C-alpha positions, 0 to 999 in steps of 0.5 A: 457658106461656101468650103475652101476648093483645093485644086484637084489633080486634074486641074493642076494637069490642066494647068500644065498642059496649058503652061506647056502648050502656051511655052509651045505656042510662043515658041513658034511665035519667035519667028514672027519677032527679030530672034530666031528660036536658035538664037533665044536658045543660045541667048540664055533664052532670051530674045534680043541681041547678045552684046560684044564690045565693038571695035573702036578706031585706035592709032597703033602707035604714037606720033612722036613715038620716035622722040627719045623722050616719049617712053613706051613703058605703061603708064603711072598715072595712079597718082601722077600729080605727086610723082610728077611734081614732087609738091606737097601744097599740090598733093593736099589741095588735090586730097582736099578739092576731091573730099570737098568738091560738089561735082564729084559728090553729084557723079557719087550721087548719081552711082547711088541712083544707078544702084536703086534703079538696078535693084528695082530692076532686079526686084522684077524678076520675082512676083511682080505684083503682091496684094493683101485686102480686107474688108468689113461691110454691114448689109440690109435685104430688102424685099421679100424678107426685108429687114434682114441685117447680116455682116460680111468679114473677107481677107485675101491674099493675091499674086501674079507673077509674069514668067520671065520666058523671052528675058525681058526682066534679064535684059533690064538687068543687063541694061540697069548693071550696064547703066551702073558700071556707066555711072561708075566711070562718069564718077572716074571721069569727074575726077579725072578732070578735077585732079588735073584742073587742080593742077592746072590751076595750081600751075597757073598761080605758080606761073602767075606769081613768078611773073608777078615777082619778075615785073617788080624787079623790072619796075625796081630796075627802070626805076633806077634808070629814071632816076638817073635820066632826072639827074643827068637831066639836072646836070645838063647831060640828057635832054627831057625826052630821054626823061620822058621816054624813061618815064614812059617805059617805067609806067608800061611795065608798071602797067603790067602789075595789076593785070597780072594781079587780075589773072592771080586772083581769078586763078585763085577764084577758080582754085576755090571753087574747085575746092568746094569753097566760096572765092577768097584770098587763099595765097597765104595757105598757098605761100610762096612757090616756084613754077613745078619743074618736071622731067623731060621723058614721059611714059606714055604706053601704046594708044590702045592699052593707055586710051581705051582705059580712060573712064569717059570712054568706058562709060560710053562703051557702057551706055552702049551695052546698056542699049543693046540690052534695051533692044531685047527688052523692046523685042520682048513685047512681040511676044505673048506675057504669061503670067501665073495668078493666084489668089487665097483668101477666107471669108465669113459672116462674122470674124470668128467665121474667119478661122473656121473650117471651110472658110477658105477659097482660093484659086491659081492659074495661068493668064496670057497677055499678048498685045497682037494688034499693037505690032507696029508700035512695037516694031517701031519701038524695036527700030527706034532701040536699034537706031539709038544704038547705032547713034551710041555705037558711032558716039563710042567710037568718036569719044575714042577718036576724041581721046586719040586727038587729046593725047596727040595734041598734049604730047606735041604740047609738052614736047614742044614746050620744052623746045620752046622754054629752052630757046626763051631762057637763053633769049632771057639771059641774054636779055639780062646780061645786055641789060647788065652791061648797058646799065653798068655803061649808062651808070658810069656816065658813058655816052650812050643812046637812051633809046638802046637802054630803054628798048633792052630793058623792055626786052629784058621784062618781056623775054623773062615774062616770057620764058616763065609762061614758058616754063609753065607750059612745060607743067601744063603739058605734062597735066594735059597728058594725064588728062588725056590719058585718064590719069588719077582714076582709079586711084587708091590715093584719093582716100587720104592726102598723098604724102610727099614722095622723099628724095631717092638716095640714089642722085642717079634714080628717075623714079619717085618712090610711091607716098610711105605710108599709104596702103592703095585702097581697092576701088571695090571699096572705094566705090562702096562709098565713092564721095568720101566727105573727110571730118565735118 
């Protein structure tokens, strides 16, 4: 039986010399790759480029910066839906949607996936292969001495540890870290979209409720005119043409009711899906309400500070950082892989022999693996990863441009919607006053042009509906602005329902106090459990 052979000092020195020689030889091979020895050292003994956030095309100021309604104050977007609309129903809807929306849960699961992949990447820094094996066999010899039986017991443990000489595994961790950040910002982008969609749908519902109420009031008004026209016809004071014209005008307005009711039901259904529930009639839960009133001013900050914090912009930047690290991973394949391999074990003819002196064995030493004949494939992969980086660089810069576009479109929508609403409101008030005057003349039996009566009533209906839509567009402009600025992320108030802010005691105060009783939750804690599911 072989005795355990301990490595001698001479073999250890040879192994060390071998490792040092490989290191020196490997350093000279850096010239073959894309990274110079100086850069390799400066990069922390890692091949490939070190990442730096690239410049992005951002406007120096807003187009409408001279408008007095555009404030340069920093954007207060943490719980913008609460401070902008001060509506307890909307606050509750946002909280429920955040807790129950399935798209948010999907995004939360992607964070968990990215964390697991990062753990795998970190694990590669340690011995990449470890195995324990045990075997037993009963043997029979043949030939001379045939018929001799003997047993063999054997157990061993081995490992192989590739030294991260070129930074391949460290670059992989950098990529995994950036991917995890990108998953977090992807989650933030989903939250921004969700909050904005809930607010926009809620405003749609309140606008449609207002329009439906206005239509029904105008139906009632025109119904009275129709009845009065029939009475006059029986008295011989009007013709059948007037009666039919009054009826046509009435029915035309009545036809708007099912049209608006259809839109209202569809908006309800959309809101239900955002809340993570099957579509159902939720008007009773929403109750009656008006189109939210908003301030005419809004704080936008400066474009660079506001837009570059959008989660989708930061996600694109983190994806770029991840790809930069993958260039180093690909380039590391150009150089030899140095691995330390070791095995220890015990063997014997009988089980009890495994515990006797002299039954052990072992080996340790370095090995080298170099894909020297695959340089064409490896260089091609480096070029591919670099081209992919250039693609993501352009994608990042385009994301910033799109963010600037969305923000500018939202700002002009908000400002011009206010102007339109003011004018449309004046038109609706004038139409309503005209209707009052001509209806009074009609009811008093004065000689009057029936066409003018019906035209005035139809105009009143259309102008009032247009004013309601215009008011809703002003509120939608606020939603669009905060959507474009990444409002709602990270929000410490999404962990629980933001309460309705109290009315300020000072009537001239413009700022709404933060929701009382809520302490902002640190974002690190929020990310530990990115998808709160509430009490189930």
